[in-house]
C-alpha positions in Angstrom: 9.4 -29.6 66.8 10.3 -31.1 63.5 12.7 -29.1 61.4 14.5 -29.6 58.1 17.0 -26.8 58.5 20.5 -28.0 58.0 23.3 -28.1 60.7 25.8 -26.3 58.5 29.5 -26.8 58.7 31.6 -23.6 58.5 33.5 -24.1 55.3 32.5 -23.2 51.8 32.4 -25.9 49.1 35.2 -26.0 46.7 33.4 -27.6 43.8 34.9 -30.9 42.6 33.4 -30.1 39.2 34.1 -26.7 37.7 31.0 -25.0 36.3 33.1 -23.0 33.8 34.7 -26.2 32.5 31.4 -27.6 31.4 30.6 -27.6 27.8 27.2 -26.7 26.3 26.2 -30.3 26.9 26.1 -29.5 30.7 22.5 -28.4 30.3 21.6 -32.1 29.8 19.2 -30.9 27.1 16.9 -33.0 25.0 16.1 -30.8 22.1 15.0 -33.5 19.7 11.4 -32.1 19.6 12.5 -28.5 19.1 12.5 -27.1 15.6 16.0 -26.2 14.4 14.9 -22.7 13.8 13.9 -22.4 17.5 17.0 -24.2 18.8 19.3 -21.9 17.0 17.4 -18.7 17.6 19.2 -15.6 18.7 16.0 -13.7 19.3 16.3 -10.5 21.4 13.1 -11.3 23.3 13.7 -10.4 27.0 12.2 -11.9 30.1 12.6 -11.7 33.9 16.3 -11.5 34.2 18.0 -9.8 31.2 20.2 -7.1 32.6 20.8 -5.3 29.3 19.1 -2.0 28.7 16.8 -1.5 25.7 16.2 2.2 25.4 12.9 3.3 23.9 12.3 7.0 24.2 10.0 9.2 22.2 9.2 11.4 25.1 10.3 15.0 25.6 13.1 15.3 28.2 11.8 16.2 31.6 13.7 17.6 34.5 12.9 14.7 36.9 14.6 13.6 40.1 14.3 10.6 42.2 14.3 10.5 46.0 17.4 8.3 46.5 18.9 6.9 49.6 22.4 6.3 50.7 24.5 3.9 48.8 25.9 1.2 51.0 27.3 -2.3 50.4 27.5 -5.5 52.4 29.1 -8.9 51.9 27.3 -11.8 50.4 26.7 -14.7 52.8 28.3 -17.9 51.2 26.4 -21.1 51.0 28.0 -23.9 53.1 27.7 -27.6 52.6 25.1 -29.6 54.6 26.7 -32.3 56.7 23.7 -34.6 56.8 21.5 -36.8 54.7 18.3 -35.3 53.2 14.9 -36.0 54.6 11.9 -34.6 52.8 9.1 -32.6 54.4 6.0 -34.7 55.2 2.8 -33.7 53.6 0.7 -31.7 56.1 -2.4 -33.6 56.9 -5.5 -32.3 58.8 -8.9 -33.8 59.3 -11.6 -32.3 57.1 -14.3 -30.4 58.9 -17.7 -30.0 57.0 -18.5 -26.4 56.2 -15.1 -25.3 57.5 -12.2 -27.3 55.9 -13.5 -29.3 52.9 -11.6 -31.6 50.6 -11.4 -30.0 47.2 -9.8 -30.5 43.8 -8.2 -27.5 42.1 -10.7 -27.8 39.3 -13.6 -27.2 41.7 -12.5 -24.9 44.6 -15.0 -23.2 46.9 -16.8 -20.2 45.5 -15.4 -16.7 45.8 -16.4 -15.1 49.1 -17.0 -18.6 50.7 -15.8 -19.0 54.3 -14.8 -22.6 53.5 -11.0 -23.2 53.6 -10.1 -25.6 50.7 -8.4 -28.8 51.7 -6.2 -29.8 48.8 -4.4 -32.4 50.9 -6.1 -35.5 49.4 -5.5 -34.1 45.8 -1.9 -33.5 46.6 -1.5 -37.0 48.2 -2.9 -38.6 45.0 -0.6 -36.5 42.8 2.4 -37.4 44.9 1.6 -41.1 44.6 1.5 -40.8 40.8 4.7 -38.7 40.8 6.6 -41.2 42.7 5.4 -44.0 40.5 6.5 -42.1 37.4 9.8 -41.1 39.0 10.7 -44.7 39.7 11.2 -45.3 35.9 13.6 -42.4 35.3 17.3 -42.6 35.1 19.5 -40.2 37.1 20.1 -38.1 34.0 16.4 -38.0 33.2 15.6 -36.9 36.8 18.1 -34.1 36.5 16.5 -33.1 33.2 13.1 -32.6 35.0 14.8 -29.9 37.1 16.8 -28.2 34.4 15.5 -25.8 31.8 16.7 -26.3 28.2 18.4 -22.8 28.1 17.4 -19.4 26.8 15.4 -19.4 23.5 15.8 -23.2 23.0 12.1 -23.9 23.1 8.8 -22.4 22.2 8.1 -20.9 25.6 10.1 -18.4 27.7 10.9 -21.4 29.9 11.0 -25.1 28.9 11.6 -28.4 30.7 12.6 -31.0 28.1 10.5 -34.1 27.5 11.6 -37.6 28.4 11.2 -40.0 25.5 9.1 -41.8 24.7 6.5 -39.5 26.0 3.9 -42.3 26.0 4.5 -45.0 28.5 7.3 -44.4 31.0 8.2 -41.0 29.6 6.9 -37.6 30.1 6.1 -34.6 27.8 8.0 -31.9 29.7 6.8 -28.4 30.6 6.0 -25.0 29.0 6.5 -22.0 31.3 5.1 -18.7 30.1 4.5 -15.2 31.3 2.5 -13.1 32.2 0.4 -12.1 35.2 -2.2 -10.4 32.9 -2.3 -12.7 29.8 -0.3 -15.0 27.7 2.8 -13.1 26.8 4.3 -13.2 23.2 1.3 -15.0 21.8 -1.5 -14.0 19.4 -5.3 -14.0 19.7 -5.2 -13.6 23.5 -6.8 -11.2 26.0 -4.9 -8.5 27.7 -6.7 -8.3 31.0 -6.7 -5.4 33.4 -3.4 -5.3 35.3 -3.0 -6.8 38.8 -3.2 -3.4 40.5 -6.6 -2.8 38.8 -7.8 -6.2 40.0 -6.9 -5.2 43.5 -8.6 -1.8 43.1 -11.9 -3.6 42.4 -11.9 -5.1 45.9 -14.2 -7.6 44.3 -13.3 -11.3 44.9 -15.7 -12.6 42.3 -14.2 -10.5 39.5 -10.7 -11.3 40.6 -11.5 -15.0 40.6 -13.0 -14.8 37.1 -9.9 -12.9 35.9 -7.8 -15.7 37.2 -10.0 -18.4 35.6 -10.1 -16.7 32.2 -6.3 -16.3 32.3 -5.9 -19.9 33.2 -8.1 -21.0 30.4 -6.2 -18.9 27.9 -2.8 -20.2 29.0 -4.1 -23.8 28.9 -5.5 -23.2 25.4 -2.1 -22.1 24.2 -0.5 -25.3 25.6 1.1 -23.6 28.6 1.7 -25.8 31.7 2.9 -23.1 34.1 1.8 -19.5 34.0 4.3 -17.2 35.6 2.0 -15.3 37.9 0.5 -13.8 39.9 3.1 -11.3 41.0 2.6 -10.4 44.7 5.5 -8.2 45.7 4.3 -5.2 47.8 4.1 -1.6 46.6 6.5 -0.6 49.3 8.2 2.0 47.1 5.7 4.2 45.2 8.1 4.4 42.3 8.7 0.7 42.0 8.7 -0.3 38.4 6.7 -3.5 38.6 4.1 -2.4 41.2 1.4 -2.5 38.6 1.9 -6.2 38.1 1.0 -6.8 41.7 -1.9 -6.0 44.0 -1.0 -2.8 45.8 0.5 -1.8 49.1 -1.4 -3.8 51.7 -0.5 -7.4 52.6 -4.1 -8.4 53.3 -5.5 -7.0 50.1 -2.5 -8.5 48.2 -3.0 -11.9 49.8 -6.7 -12.0 49.1 -6.2 -11.0 45.5 -3.4 -13.6 45.1 -5.6 -16.3 46.7 -8.5 -15.7 44.4 -6.3 -15.3 41.3 -4.6 -18.6 41.9 -7.8 -20.5 42.7 -9.2 -19.1 39.4 -6.1 -19.9 37.3 -5.7 -23.4 38.5 -9.5 -24.0 38.1 -8.8 -23.1 34.5 -6.2 -25.9 34.3 -2.9 -24.1 34.3 -0.3 -24.2 37.1 0.1 -20.8 38.8 3.4 -19.5 40.0 3.6 -17.1 43.0 6.4 -14.6 42.5 8.8 -13.1 43.3 9.9 -14.8 46.5 10.7 -12.4 48.2 11.4 -8.6 48.9 11.8 -7.7 45.2 10.3 -4.2 45.6 12.4 -2.1 43.2 14.1 -2.6 39.9 17.3 -0.6 40.4 20.1 -3.1 41.2 17.5 -5.9 41.6 20.2 -8.6 41.0 22.7 -6.9 43.3 20.8 -5.6 46.3 20.2 -7.1 49.7 16.7 -6.4 51.1 17.3 -6.4 54.9 14.1 -7.3 56.6 13.4 -8.3 60.2 11.6 -11.5 61.0 8.3 -10.0 62.2 8.0 -7.6 59.2 8.8 -10.5 56.9 6.0 -12.6 58.3 3.3 -10.0 58.8 3.9 -8.1 55.5 5.9 -9.6 52.7 5.4 -13.4 53.3 1.6 -13.2 53.9 0.6 -13.3 50.2 2.8 -16.3 49.7 1.1 -18.1 52.6 -2.3 -17.4 51.1 -0.9 -18.8 47.8 -0.1 -22.0 49.5 -3.6 -22.1 51.0 -4.9 -21.7 47.5 -3.0 -24.8 46.4 -0.4 -23.0 44.2 1.9 -25.5 42.5 5.0 -23.3 42.1 6.9 -20.3 43.4 9.6 -18.2 41.8 12.5 -17.0 44.0 13.6 -13.5 43.3 16.9 -11.9 42.1 17.8 -10.0 45.2 19.5 -11.1 48.4 17.5 -11.4 51.6 19.6 -10.3 54.6 22.8 -11.0 52.8 21.9 -14.3 51.1 20.5 -14.7 47.6 16.8 -15.4 47.6 17.3 -18.6 45.5 19.6 -20.1 48.0 18.1 -18.8 51.1 17.5 -21.7 53.5 15.5 -19.8 56.0 13.0 -18.6 53.4 12.8 -21.6 51.0 13.1 -24.5 53.5 12.1 -23.3 56.9 9.3 -20.8 56.1 7.9 -21.9 52.7 8.3 -25.6 52.8 8.1 -26.2 56.6 6.1 -23.5 58.2 3.7 -22.9 55.2 3.6 -26.6 54.3 4.2 -25.8 50.6 3.8 -29.0 48.5 4.8 -27.6 45.1 8.2 -26.7 43.8 10.4 -23.6 43.8 11.9 -22.4 40.5 14.5 -19.7 40.0 13.8 -16.4 38.4 15.5 -16.3 35.0 19.3 -16.7 35.6 18.8 -16.1 39.4 20.5 -19.5 40.3 23.8 -18.9 41.9 25.1 -22.4 42.8 24.5 -26.1 42.5 24.4 -26.4 46.2 21.2 -24.2 46.2 19.3 -27.4 45.7 20.1 -28.2 49.4 18.7 -24.8 50.5 15.4 -25.4 48.8 15.6 -24.7 45.0 13.9 -27.3 42.9 14.2 -26.0 39.3 16.6 -23.7 37.5 15.3 -21.4 34.8 15.8 -20.9 31.9 18.5 -23.5 32.6 21.7 -21.8 31.6 23.8 -19.8 34.0 23.6 -16.7 31.8 21.6 -16.5 28.6 23.1 -18.6 25.8 26.1 -19.5 27.9 25.7 -23.2 27.3 26.4 -23.9 31.0 24.2 -24.7 33.9 24.5 -25.0 37.7 22.1 -28.0 37.4 22.3 -30.3 34.4 25.6 -32.3 34.4 26.9 -30.3 37.4 24.0 -31.6 39.5 24.5 -35.1 38.2 28.2 -34.9 39.2 27.3 -33.6 42.7 25.0 -36.5 43.2 27.5 -39.1 41.8 30.2 -37.8 44.1 28.0 -37.7 47.2 27.9 -34.0 47.7 24.1 -33.9 47.2 22.0 -36.9 48.2 19.9 -38.5 45.4 17.0 -38.4 47.8 17.0 -34.6 47.5 16.9 -34.9 43.7 14.0 -37.3 44.0 12.2 -34.8 46.2 12.7 -32.1 43.6 11.4 -34.2 40.8 8.5 -35.5 42.9 7.4 -31.9 43.6 7.5 -30.9 39.9 5.8 -34.1 38.7 3.2 -33.9 41.4 2.2 -30.3 40.4 1.7 -31.6 36.9 -0.6 -34.4 38.1 -2.3 -32.1 40.7 -3.6 -30.0 37.8 -4.5 -33.1 35.7 -2.1 -32.1 33.0 -1.5 -35.8 32.3 -4.9 -35.9 30.6 -4.6 -36.8 26.9 -6.8 -33.8 26.1 -4.3 -31.3 27.5 -3.3 -29.1 24.6 0.3 -29.2 23.3 2.2 -25.9 23.0 0.8 -24.2 19.9 2.7 -20.9 19.7 6.4 -19.9 19.6 7.3 -17.0 21.9 10.7 -16.4 20.2 9.6 -16.9 16.5 6.1 -15.6 16.2 6.3 -15.5 12.4 7.5 -19.2 12.1 4.4 -20.8 10.6 5.3 -24.4 11.4 5.5 -23.6 15.2 2.6 -21.1 15.5 -0.9 -22.5 15.0 -2.6 -19.2 15.8 -5.1 -20.7 18.2 -7.7 -18.1 19.3 -8.2 -18.5 23.0 -10.1 -15.2 23.7 -13.5 -16.8 23.8 -15.9 -14.1 25.2 -13.5 -12.9 27.8 -13.8 -9.3 26.6 -16.9 -8.8 28.8 -14.9 -9.5 32.0 -12.1 -7.2 30.9 -14.7 -4.4 30.4 -16.5 -5.1 33.7 -13.3 -5.4 35.7 -11.9 -2.3 34.1 -15.0 -0.4 35.1 -15.1 -1.9 38.6 -11.5 -1.0 39.2 -11.9 2.6 38.2 -11.7 5.0 41.2 -13.6 8.2 41.3 -11.4 10.6 43.4 -13.2 13.9 42.9 -16.7 14.9 41.6 -17.9 18.5 42.3 -21.3 19.7 41.4 -22.4 16.6 39.5 -19.8 17.0 36.8 -20.0 13.2 36.4 -21.7 11.3 35.0 -21.7 12.7 31.6 -25.0 12.8 29.6 -27.5 15.1 28.1 -26.1 18.1 29.9 -22.8 17.8 28.1 -23.6 18.9 24.5 -20.1 19.8 23.5 -17.0 18.1 24.9 -13.3 18.1 24.0 -10.7 15.3 24.7 -7.2 16.5 25.4 -4.0 14.5 25.6 -2.3 11.6 23.8 -3.5 9.2 26.5 -7.0 9.7 25.0 -6.2 8.2 21.7 -4.6 5.3 19.9 -0.9 4.9 19.4 0.7 6.1 16.2 1.2 2.7 14.8 -1.0 0.4 16.8 -1.1 -0.9 20.4 2.0 -3.2 20.0 4.3 -0.4 18.7 6.9 -1.1 21.4 8.3 -4.5 22.2 7.1 -5.6 25.6 5.2 -2.3 25.7 8.5 -0.5 26.4 7.4 3.0 25.2 4.7 5.6 25.8 2.3 6.5 22.9 -1.5 6.6 23.1 -3.7 5.2 25.8 -1.7 3.5 28.6 -3.4 0.2 29.3 -0.4 -1.8 30.8 3.1 -1.1 31.9 6.2 -2.6 30.3 8.4 -5.7 30.7 7.8 -9.5 31.0 4.5 -8.9 32.8 2.8 -7.9 29.5 0.8 -9.5 26.7 0.3 -8.5 23.1 -2.8 -6.5 22.4 -5.1 -8.3 20.0 -7.0 -5.0 20.0 -7.1 -1.9 22.2 -10.1 0.3 22.6 -9.1 3.9 23.1 -11.2 6.5 25.1 -11.5 8.6 21.9 -13.3 5.9 19.9 -15.4 4.7 22.9 -16.5 8.2 23.9 -17.4 9.1 20.3 -19.6 6.1 20.1 -21.3 6.7 23.4 -21.7 10.5 22.8 -23.8 9.8 19.8 -26.6 8.6 22.1 -26.8 12.2 23.4 -26.1 13.9 20.1 -23.0 15.4 21.7 -20.4 17.3 19.7 -16.9 15.7 20.3 -13.6 17.3 19.4 -10.1 16.4 20.4 -6.4 17.4 20.5 -3.9 14.6 21.1 -0.8 16.8 21.2 0.4 17.0 24.8 2.6 20.0 24.3 0.5 22.4 22.3 -0.8 24.0 25.4 -2.2 27.2 23.7 -4.3 25.2 21.3 -5.5 22.8 24.0 -6.6 25.7 26.2 -8.3 27.5 23.3 -10.2 24.3 22.2 -11.5 23.9 25.8 -13.2 27.3 25.8 -16.9 27.2 25.9 -17.1 23.4 25.9 -19.5 22.0 28.4 -16.8 19.6 29.6 -13.1 19.3 28.9 -11.6 15.8 29.5 -7.8 15.9 30.0 -6.0 12.5 29.8 -2.7 12.1 31.6 -0.5 9.0 32.3 2.5 7.7 34.1 4.3 4.5 33.1 6.9 2.1 34.5 8.0 -1.5 34.1 10.8 -4.0 34.3 14.4 -2.7 34.5 15.7 -4.3 31.3 13.9 -1.5 29.4 14.5 2.2 29.9 11.9 4.7 28.7 12.8 8.4 28.9 15.4 7.7 31.5 13.1 5.6 33.7 15.1 2.4 34.2 12.1 0.3 35.2 11.4 2.3 38.3 9.9 5.8 37.8 12.3 8.7 38.3 9.6 10.6 40.2 5.8 10.6 40.7 4.9 13.4 38.3 2.7 12.9 35.2 4.4 12.0 32.0 4.3 14.1 28.8 4.0 17.3 30.7 0.6 16.2 32.1 0.4 18.7 34.9 0.9 21.7 32.6 -1.7 20.3 30.2 -4.3 20.1 33.0 -3.6 23.6 34.1 -3.7 25.0 30.5 -7.1 23.5 30.0 -8.5 24.4 33.5 -7.5 28.0 32.9 -10.1 28.2 30.1 -12.8 25.6 31.1 -14.6 25.6 34.4 -15.6 21.9 34.0 -12.3 20.2 33.5 -12.4 16.5 34.2 -9.0 14.7 34.6 -8.6 11.0 33.6 -5.5 9.3 34.9 -4.0 6.1 33.5 -1.1 5.3 35.8 0.9 2.4 37.1 0.7 3.7 40.6 0.5 6.9 42.7 1.1 10.3 41.2 1.6 13.6 43.0 -1.5 15.6 41.8 -0.9 18.7 44.0 -0.3 21.1 41.1 -3.9 20.9 39.9 -6.1 18.8 42.1 -7.5 21.8 44.1 -7.9 24.0 41.0 -11.5 25.4 41.2 -12.1 24.5 37.6 -11.0 20.8 38.0 -14.4 19.4 38.9 -13.7 15.6 38.6 -10.7 13.2 38.8 -11.1 9.6 37.5 -8.3 7.2 38.3 -8.5 4.6 35.6 -5.2 2.7 36.2 -4.3 0.1 33.6 -7.5 -1.4 32.1 -6.2 -3.7 29.3 -7.9 -4.4 26.0 -11.3 -2.8 26.9 -9.8 0.4 28.4 -11.9 2.9 26.5 -15.2 0.9 27.0 -14.5 0.5 30.7 -13.9 4.2 31.1 -17.0 5.1 29.2 -19.1 2.9 31.4 -18.0 4.9 34.4 -18.0 8.4 32.8 -21.6 8.0 31.6 -22.9 6.2 34.7 -23.6 2.8 33.2 -21.3 1.6 35.9 -21.6 3.5 39.2 -17.9 3.8 40.3 -17.0 1.4 43.1 -13.2 1.1 42.8 -11.0 1.9 45.8 -7.4 2.9 45.9 -5.1 0.0 46.7 -2.4 2.4 47.8 -2.1 5.9 49.2 -1.7 9.0 47.1 0.5 11.4 49.0 0.8 15.1 48.8 4.6 14.8 48.5 6.9 11.9 47.6 8.8 12.6 50.9 5.6 11.6 52.8 6.1 7.9 51.8 7.9 5.8 54.3 10.2 4.0 51.8 12.1 5.7 49.0 13.8 4.3 45.9 17.4 3.5 46.8 19.8 4.4 44.0 23.6 4.2 43.5 25.9 1.2 43.5 28.7 0.1 41.2 29.0 -3.1 39.2 30.8 -5.0 42.0 28.5 -3.7 44.8 25.7 -5.3 46.8 23.4 -2.4 47.5 22.0 -2.4 50.9 18.2 -1.7 51.1 17.1 -1.6 54.8 13.4 -2.1 55.4 13.6 0.3 58.4 9.9 1.3 58.2 9.1 -2.2 59.4 5.3 -2.8 59.6 4.6 0.8 58.7 4.2 0.7 54.9 1.8 2.9 52.9 -1.3 4.0 54.9 0.0 2.4 58.1 2.9 4.9 58.0 0.6 7.8 57.3 -1.6 6.8 60.3 1.3 6.1 62.6 3.0 9.4 61.8 -0.2 11.4 61.6 0.5 12.5 58.0 -2.5 13.7 55.9 -2.5 12.1 52.5 -4.2 13.6 49.5 -6.2 10.4 49.0 -6.0 7.6 51.5 -5.8 3.9 50.9 -9.3 2.4 50.3 -10.7 5.7 49.2 -13.2 6.0 46.3 -16.4 8.0 45.6 -19.7 7.0 44.1 -22.6 8.6 42.2 -24.7 7.6 45.2 -24.2 7.6 49.0 -24.1 4.9 51.6 -24.7 4.8 55.3 -23.6 2.2 57.9 -25.3 1.2 61.1 -25.9 -1.6 63.6 -22.4 -3.0 64.2 -22.5 -6.4 66.0 -19.5 -8.6 66.9 -19.9 -12.1 68.1 -17.7 -15.2 68.6 -18.0 -18.2 66.4 -17.7 -21.6 68.1 -14.8 -23.6 66.8 -15.1 -27.0 65.3 -11.4 -27.9 65.4 -8.5 -28.2 67.9 -9.6 -26.8 71.2 -6.2 -27.3 72.9 -4.4 -25.0 70.4 -7.2 -22.5 70.6 -7.1 -22.4 74.3 -3.4 -21.8 74.2 -3.9 -19.0 71.7 -6.7 -17.4 73.8 -4.3 -17.4 76.8 -1.6 -15.6 74.8 0.4 -18.6 73.7 2.0 -18.9 70.3 1.2 -21.4 67.6 3.5 -24.4 67.7 6.6 -24.9 65.5 5.7 -27.7 63.1 5.0 -28.5 59.4 2.2 -26.3 58.1 1.9 -24.4 61.4 1.1 -21.0 59.7 -1.7 -22.4 57.6 -3.3 -24.6 60.2 -7.1 -24.7 60.1 -7.6 -23.7 63.7 -5.7 -20.5 63.0 -7.6 -19.6 59.8 -11.2 -20.8 60.4 -13.8 -18.0 61.0 -13.5 -17.1 64.7 -15.5 -13.9 65.0 -18.4 -12.5 63.0 -18.7 -8.8 62.3 -22.1 -7.7 61.1 -23.6 -4.4 60.1 -26.1 -2.8 57.8 -25.3 -0.8 54.7 -28.0 1.5 53.3 -28.0 3.1 49.9 -29.3 6.5 50.9 -29.0 7.9 47.3 -31.3 7.7 44.3 -29.0 5.7 42.1 -28.2 1.9 42.0 -24.6 1.4 43.0 -21.9 -0.6 44.7 -19.9 -0.1 47.9 -16.8 -1.6 49.4 -17.1 -1.8 53.2 -13.7 -2.3 54.8 -12.8 -3.8 58.2 -9.7 -2.6 60.0 -8.2 -4.1 63.2 -6.8 -1.7 65.8 -4.4 -3.8 67.9 -3.4 -2.9 71.5 0.1 -1.6 72.0 2.1 -4.4 70.4 4.3 -2.6 67.8 1.5 -2.7 65.3 0.4 0.3 63.2 -2.8 2.1 64.4 -5.0 0.4 61.8 -4.5 -2.7 59.6 -7.0 -4.0 56.9 -8.4 -7.4 57.8 -11.5 -7.7 55.8 -13.6 -6.3 52.9 -16.5 -7.1 50.8 -18.6 -5.6 48.0 -22.3 -4.9 48.0 -24.6 -3.7 45.2 -27.9 -2.1 46.1 -30.9 -0.3 44.5 -31.8 3.1 45.8 -32.9 3.2 49.4 -32.2 -0.5 49.8 -30.6 -2.0 53.0 -28.3 -5.0 53.2 -26.9 -6.8 56.1 -23.2 -7.4 55.7 -21.1 -10.0 57.5 -17.3 -10.2 57.5 -15.6 -12.9 59.5 -12.2 -12.7 61.3 -9.9 -15.6 61.9 -7.5 -16.0 64.8 -4.7 -15.4 62.3 -6.3 -12.0 61.5 -6.1 -11.1 65.2 -2.5 -12.4 65.7 1.0 -10.9 65.6 4.2 -12.8 64.9 6.2 -13.7 68.0 9.8 -13.7 66.9 11.0 -15.4 70.1 8.4 -18.2 70.1 8.4 -18.3 66.2 4.6 -18.5 66.1 1.4 -16.5 65.9 -0.1 -15.2 69.1 -2.9 -13.0 70.3 -1.5 -9.7 71.7 -2.4 -8.8 75.3 -5.1 -6.2 75.7 -8.3 -5.2 74.0 -8.5 -5.5 70.2 -10.7 -2.9 68.6 -12.4 -3.0 65.2 -13.2 -0.2 62.8 -15.6 -0.4 59.8 -15.7 2.2 57.1 -15.5 3.3 53.5 -11.7 3.8 53.6 -8.8 3.6 55.9 -9.7 7.1 57.2 -13.4 7.2 56.6 -14.5 5.1 59.7 -18.2 4.8 60.2 -18.5 2.2 63.0 -16.4 0.9 65.9 -16.4 -2.0 68.3 -14.1 -4.5 70.0 -13.5 -8.2 70.1 -15.6 -9.6 73.0 -13.7 -10.9 76.0 -14.0 -14.5 77.0 
């Protein structure tokens, strides 16, 4: 075993250099290239960490309640001083295996849906050599500068690493770090792509990869070095404010979506950043709460997407605000050093969330970069900067550790070939968008609108469709659109800063995970355009609260489309009392009453839902006059066009729910924990363990309204002919034999991402038949049913998408790795195969199982 965990002494550092005593020069800034207007900016633009509240409320007051838990506090674990010299983690090295583990460059990864595991080791090795050569010419202060942001609003981007002059020759141009996970935040002429949760709802690796690629190209085109995404925190709490930025409530789906997104982004030339590491699942008290998670749950649920990120070659990770088991995430040795850098073999660097650094000594527990650089915004002080320099000079921190930090940051830059002379310089100003000298208004949209439209349609989930209500067409001669969510906002799509308000079509949530809309197509304009093909009469009422008029306008219409929404976002913005997290799971703007008012007078009421996550739809979903429910999510720029493609059948709905829609909020296993005072550390126990979302519903035999993975189509599909076979391995037989006999994977660098563990080990084949008369797509899903081992009854371990003409058959093959069939052994600290027979289920959702089998015995 090789471990880099520190033998801690038991006393707490009494810093020889006082942070508070440092002047503004402690940031060790180089602002010579920053325009004076930017350097002196007092802009109110907010990003990841701003605790202040910006209220934006134009909504009627609702009587909403949250399901809160007990308010408890716990002490913060102090960070002691390492009593040893630093030794860097070696680069994991494995032998390439043709067709299994192939050497790749991030600019040309394996295709989506490929079984090949990319081997970025040679590319990382080359990048490290270049980084070390560059580092050799830097002074101590210059090395520290590479790790220290210039401070809030002191550069063009939301995060900035200063250049080392002269840039040509021995110097270096610095870094631009910019949000967001769905587009280039705070810039013009960019695409607002469908949100992460919609990407997940597509269950389509090809489209997810393309979304990542196009986002990468747009960030690069704006001169961004590091795009702050994807976000991959789990939808553990249905009310979680930022769930929509991520990929739903299942670790496998989230991991696959993160993997494809990162491969795409870095193929486009920008460095991706996996966030937020880790257990940042609610906004309330996010900087003052301890997520208390057991080791097995951490490995099998919350860390898995980050492991897949490493396998995708991600260059950076962002540690989160919260504490993990009593220690702040950004100084958590177990997570940053032992799991991410040792066990996962991560070769990039770890940055702090904005103002989430808590000490200089955090560099010894794995933190490589502090962002935005100052301790608090505009404080002029830093835990890095001159403090880090002083700690190195007095021997508290070895310079070898600083060299490791800088090497990781520079290597990531080389790994993405950002040293190329053609790499665009930053050409926008996030803080001063109207400053002409620093905003070149480069249009990076290209033809990306088509992907936004296609992914928006592919991620739309049809939940109910009675009597052929959908698709719309010639039969629908007179329709009415009801609700503000059907139309444009009163003063344009960017009415609210960081989308912190609710007016018109909801196409993204709010906070730092947003982008400006260059344009936004509303359902109203898209439906009017499409309806002309059928010479349909279209009327509308966008007033959510004029129930009498809405009901009367619905009378005698061939179809009444009611649009409802539910919004959420980051906690620095409050909308109608929703402080980031949602107060409850009911529709906004009185949406339930609006549906009932229309359904009372129209027997073909179609409900369209734009929501950040689950809603409780019980007040109206079983109403006999509600004939269809279309779950559109957050579709971005092309929202109206994407929706029209599904409503009129140009796209046969193939989206699937990436979370469970319950009948009651109490049915969910984890609730939003409220309470706490300014001095408290709020305790958030993850007592549900492995049983999140559908796993809990299955384990407790709770019937959901719509289960995870559910979605209807305009056609029908049948499954048959399940066949399960073993795939002969082409890698380490000794480790495989040990695993087959119940032994755990060894403790070593890169142990959790080892090729033998992730190569295809079993092939699961079956036939899908389009038994209907319409071309359409289906999402077959593979679930593993473990023997008694503490696992939930069913866990997702595979999916694919198929598209078929009427009466066409297609053979589908999904492979399983040894990792897919393993559980985390907390005692052995490795992955092992559980004792007993492992069964498999294939179906159209987590509860619509069509075929069953088992892993063959040896």
